[in-house]
N, C-alpha and C positions, 0 to 999 in steps of 0.2 A: 880116598877122604869122603867123608859123610857130612854134607851141609845140610844143618839141620836150621830152618828157616820159620819164623813166625809170619804169619800173614799181616798186610798192613790195615791201618786202621779202618775201622766201620764208626759209623753213627752212633752206634751203641757203645761203643771204646770211647770216643769222644765224650757220650755223656755220663760216663761212668756207670754204666750198667753191665751186669752179668750177660755173657752173651753164649748162649750154647747153640743146640741143635735149631733154634729158630732165628739163628742169626741174620745178618745183613750183608750184601756185598759191599766191596769197598768202597768208601767215599773218595773226594777229590784228594785228600791228604794220603788215605792208603794207595790210591793210584801212583801218587807221586812217591812214596816210599819204594813202591816195586820198582818203580823205574830206576829210582837212587841205588837199589839193591841190584838191578842188572848192572848199573855202572861200577859198583862195587866188585861184582863177581867177574867184571873185563870179558875176557875171551875163553873162559872156560866152556868148555863143551862137556855136557854132562852124559855118560853113559845111561843113565836111570833117573827118571823125576817119578817121584811119588807123593801123592796129597791125599790129604782128608777129603771127604765128599763135599766139605762145605764149601760153598761158592768163594768166599773170601781167600780160603786157601788156595784153591785150584786158580783163582785170578792172579794171586802173587807169584805162584810157580811159574804161571806160562808166561806173565809179564817179566819177570826177573830172567826166566831162562830164553825166552822164544821158541820153547819148545813144548810138546804136549805132555801133560802129566798123567800119570797112571792113578788112578782113583783106587784105595785101597781102605773100606769099611774099619778095618781096624785102627786106622789113625783118625777116626772121628773124634770130635772134642767130646770132654767129659760130660755126660749128660745131667743136666742141672735140675730136670724135673721142674717142678712150679715154680722155683726160681730163678730160671730162663728169664733175662729181661728186666730184672728188677735192679734197682738201684745197688750199687755194691754196699753203700753206707747203711742201707735198710734190711739187709739182710741177715739173720741170724744164723752164724757161723757154728759149725763143729770142727773144729781146727781150721783147715783151709777152706773146707766146702761148706756149701748150705748144709745147715742141719736136718738130716733125713726124718728127723722126729718130727719136724714142723712142714716140710716140702714134700711131696708125694712126687715120687719119679725120679729121685737122685740115684745116679749111679753107684754101686756100689765101690768103693776104692781099689781093693784088690782086684775087683772083675777088670777095671780100668786098666790097672798096671798089668794085668797078665795078658790083656789083647793087645798093649803097646810093646812088651818085652816079646811077647809071640811073633809079632812082625818084624823087630828087630832080629830076633832068633833065626827066622826064615831068611831074612836079608842077610844075614852073616854066613849062615849055611851057603847060599847062592855066589854071594860076593866075598865073602871073607880071605881068601887067599888070593883076589884078584888086585891088580892095580886099576881101580874105577874112581870114577866121581861120580857120587849120588847126591841128589838134591830130595830133602824130605820137607814138605811144606804143610804146617799145622797150626797150632794155637799154643797159647800160653801153658797148657797143661801137657800139651804133646811134646813141646821143647823141653819142658821140665824133667817130663816122664823118660823122654831119650837120655837126657843128662843122666839120670840115675840109673839107667842101663850101664852107661861106661864108668862113671864116678861113683857108683853105689848109693843105695837110698840113705839119706842124712837120717841122724839118729831120732831126730823128731818127726820124720816121715814126711816132711814138707819139702816136696819135690819142686815146688815153684821156685825155690831158690836157685834152681840151674835153667829157669826160662828165659826167653830173650825177649826184648821189648818188641813192638809192632816195627815189621818190615826190617827185622834185625837177624842176624844168625850165628850160630856156633859150630865149629869143627871138629869132627870126632874122627877117629879111624879104628878099624878093627885090629886087634894084637894079631899080627900073622906069627903063625905056629908053623 
């Protein structure tokens, strides 16, 4: 079973701002959400825990499991470039992302999907035929992209429909052949 977790709340989430690689650690509510997640996960002992390198994701993984997370750069949040930290209501979008014609440094969507899918393919090669419990801690975009890995890309390309709320998770499993 693969538990895909979205980090708990930060002050940028609370303020309705886009949060990318310049994000903040968990705020009090985010810590409470991670602790509540720990209660919801109960006595599950995870065989592997992976996290985005962002502090908020690492904090969530480690509070929720009581175990040390393995950082994998491929799980990093989508690069928002100059839109990082701006109010969501003020950002000019191209679909679900900041418009790269307006904001410098916005990550290429296909490159983002390729790195998340590449991580998942490696994970599936290593653990796909084993009975293991894996926790992956990431972001709205990460949880959405991993959902697309299992459920397929939506016709409109908006993977955020598969995302989890702050401090929440979804469960997936590799098809065993």
